[in-house]
C-alpha positions as CSV (number, residue, x, y, z in Angstrom):
1,X,0.0,0.0,0.0
2,X,1.2,3.5,-0.7
3,X,1.7,6.2,1.8
4,X,-1.5,7.9,0.6
5,X,-4.2,5.2,0.0
6,X,-6.6,7.9,-1.4
7,X,-4.5,8.8,-4.4
8,X,-6.0,8.0,-7.7
9,X,-4.8,4.7,-9.2
10,X,-2.3,4.8,-12.0
11,X,-3.5,3.3,-15.3
12,X,-1.5,0.1,-14.7
13,X,-3.2,-0.3,-11.3
14,X,-6.6,0.3,-12.9
15,X,-6.0,-2.4,-15.5
16,X,-4.9,-4.8,-12.8
17,X,-8.0,-4.0,-10.7
18,X,-10.3,-4.5,-13.6
19,X,-8.6,-7.8,-14.6
20,X,-9.2,-9.1,-11.1
21,X,-12.9,-8.1,-11.2
22,X,-13.2,-9.8,-14.6
23,X,-11.9,-13.0,-13.1
24,X,-14.5,-12.8,-10.4
25,X,-17.3,-12.4,-12.9
26,X,-18.9,-15.5,-14.3
27,X,-22.4,-14.5,-15.3
28,X,-23.1,-13.4,-18.9
29,X,-24.8,-10.1,-19.4
30,X,-26.6,-8.8,-22.5
31,X,-29.0,-6.1,-23.5
32,X,-31.9,-5.5,-25.9
33,X,-32.5,-1.8,-26.8
34,X,-36.0,-1.6,-28.1
35,X,-36.5,1.5,-30.3
36,X,-34.0,3.6,-28.3
37,X,-33.5,6.4,-30.9
38,X,-31.5,9.0,-29.1
39,X,-27.9,8.6,-30.4
40,X,-26.4,10.1,-27.2
41,X,-28.4,7.5,-25.1
42,X,-27.2,4.7,-27.4
43,X,-23.6,5.8,-27.1
44,X,-23.9,6.1,-23.3
45,X,-25.4,2.7,-23.0
46,X,-22.6,1.2,-25.1
47,X,-20.0,2.8,-23.0
48,X,-21.6,1.5,-19.8
49,X,-22.1,-1.9,-21.3
50,X,-18.4,-2.1,-22.2
51,X,-17.5,-1.2,-18.6
52,X,-19.8,-3.9,-17.2
53,X,-18.6,-6.6,-19.6
54,X,-21.8,-6.9,-21.6
55,X,-21.4,-9.7,-24.1
56,X,-23.9,-8.6,-26.8
57,X,-26.5,-5.9,-27.5
58,X,-29.4,-6.6,-29.7
59,X,-30.8,-3.5,-31.4
60,X,-34.6,-3.8,-31.9
61,X,-37.3,-1.9,-33.6
62,X,-36.1,1.5,-34.9
63,X,-33.1,1.7,-32.5
64,X,-30.3,4.0,-33.6
65,X,-27.2,1.9,-34.3
66,X,-23.9,2.7,-32.5
67,X,-22.4,3.7,-35.9
68,X,-24.4,7.0,-35.8
69,X,-21.8,9.8,-35.5
70,X,-23.5,11.3,-32.4
71,X,-23.6,7.8,-30.7
72,X,-19.9,7.4,-31.6
73,X,-19.1,10.7,-29.9
74,X,-20.7,9.5,-26.6
75,X,-19.4,5.9,-26.8
76,X,-15.8,7.1,-27.2
77,X,-14.9,4.0,-29.2
78,X,-16.3,1.5,-26.7
79,X,-18.9,0.3,-29.2
80,X,-16.1,-1.8,-30.8
81,X,-15.8,-3.7,-27.5
82,X,-19.3,-5.0,-27.4
83,X,-20.8,-7.2,-30.1
84,X,-24.1,-5.9,-31.4
85,X,-26.7,-6.9,-33.9
86,X,-28.4,-4.7,-36.5
87,X,-31.9,-3.6,-35.6
88,X,-34.5,-6.5,-36.0
89,X,-38.1,-6.8,-34.9
90,X,-38.2,-6.9,-31.1
91,X,-39.6,-10.5,-30.8
92,X,-36.8,-11.7,-33.0
93,X,-34.3,-10.1,-30.6
94,X,-36.0,-11.7,-27.6
95,X,-36.0,-15.1,-29.4
96,X,-32.3,-14.8,-30.2
97,X,-31.4,-13.9,-26.6
98,X,-33.3,-16.8,-25.3
99,X,-31.8,-19.2,-27.8
100,X,-28.4,-18.0,-26.7
101,X,-29.3,-19.0,-23.1
102,X,-30.2,-15.7,-21.6
103,X,-33.1,-15.0,-19.2
104,X,-34.8,-11.9,-20.6
105,X,-35.8,-9.3,-18.0
106,X,-37.4,-6.0,-19.1
107,X,-36.9,-2.8,-17.1
108,X,-40.3,-1.3,-17.1
109,X,-43.2,-0.1,-14.8
110,X,-45.9,-2.8,-15.0
111,X,-48.5,-4.1,-12.6
112,X,-46.4,-7.3,-12.0
113,X,-42.9,-5.8,-12.0
114,X,-40.7,-6.3,-9.0
115,X,-38.3,-3.8,-7.6
116,X,-34.9,-4.1,-9.3
117,X,-33.2,-5.2,-6.1
118,X,-35.6,-8.1,-5.8
119,X,-35.4,-9.2,-9.5
120,X,-33.4,-12.4,-10.1
121,X,-30.6,-11.0,-12.2
122,X,-27.9,-13.6,-11.5
123,X,-26.7,-16.1,-14.1
124,X,-27.0,-15.3,-17.8
125,X,-29.4,-12.3,-18.0
126,X,-30.4,-10.1,-20.9
127,X,-31.8,-6.7,-19.7
128,X,-34.2,-4.9,-21.9
129,X,-34.8,-1.1,-22.0
130,X,-37.4,0.5,-24.2
131,X,-37.8,3.7,-26.1
132,X,-37.4,7.1,-24.5
133,X,-41.0,8.0,-25.0
134,X,-43.0,4.8,-24.6
135,X,-40.8,2.3,-22.8
136,X,-41.1,-1.4,-23.7
137,X,-43.8,-2.5,-26.1
138,X,-46.6,-4.8,-25.0
139,X,-45.3,-7.6,-27.3
140,X,-41.9,-7.4,-25.6
141,X,-43.3,-7.4,-22.1
142,X,-45.4,-10.5,-23.0
143,X,-42.3,-12.3,-24.3
144,X,-40.0,-11.4,-21.5
145,X,-39.2,-13.9,-18.7
146,X,-39.7,-11.2,-16.1
147,X,-40.1,-7.4,-15.5
148,X,-38.5,-5.2,-12.9
149,X,-38.6,-1.5,-12.1
150,X,-36.2,1.0,-10.5
151,X,-37.8,2.4,-7.4
152,X,-37.8,6.2,-7.2
153,X,-38.6,8.6,-4.4
154,X,-38.3,11.9,-6.1
155,X,-40.9,13.9,-8.0
156,X,-40.0,12.8,-11.5
157,X,-41.7,9.9,-13.3
158,X,-38.8,8.1,-14.9
159,X,-35.1,7.9,-15.5
160,X,-33.3,8.7,-18.8
161,X,-33.0,5.4,-20.7
162,X,-29.2,5.5,-20.6
163,X,-29.2,6.0,-16.8
164,X,-31.9,3.3,-16.3
165,X,-29.8,0.9,-18.3
166,X,-26.7,1.8,-16.3
167,X,-28.5,1.3,-13.0
168,X,-29.9,-2.1,-14.1
169,X,-26.4,-3.3,-15.3
170,X,-24.8,-2.3,-12.1
171,X,-27.5,-4.1,-10.1
172,X,-27.0,-7.3,-12.2
173,X,-23.3,-7.3,-11.4
174,X,-23.9,-6.3,-7.8
175,X,-26.1,-9.3,-7.3
176,X,-23.5,-11.6,-8.8
177,X,-20.7,-10.2,-6.7
178,X,-22.7,-10.2,-3.4
179,X,-21.3,-12.7,-1.0
180,X,-18.1,-13.3,-3.0
181,X,-14.7,-12.5,-1.8
182,X,-14.0,-9.2,-3.5
183,X,-10.8,-8.3,-5.2
184,X,-8.3,-6.2,-3.2
185,X,-7.3,-3.0,-5.0
186,X,-4.1,-2.3,-3.2
187,X,-1.3,-1.3,-5.6
188,X,2.2,-2.6,-5.4
């Protein structure tokens, strides 16, 4: 440990820390973006997905692809680190995720949705977020294996889709890492 444990880690230390977390991560994580059209949201989601080790992103409906210049600006090149599929009808994306062994969980406010912290997000899970204006479609909600929502106590009705996706990805990883011996981040 260094004399000042609160100093920012050097790039080599960050790489070592991230490699250790990767080794502690076994569950596969994927996303379906249903008709997410805002390129800055798409770029933000790709950047967060790369940070959380998302394996694949299925674009669905009229989702904006990460090749959009505005999405590229926000993604900062991280879109090349996550495999992604060209936009397809949403039920085709759900079917592909299930055939690949993922449990499909939509992040949406429905009558049967459970709070995000109570959703079973361990194992191989594919999270779904819907369009900025209308959320997930009824067809998608019917095809999903489960639905969860992000509890809110403020006076706004919803999160930005990029933020909601980030919160859901973080919770999926948190659930996997809960109870494990966590990596030590001391530097040499």
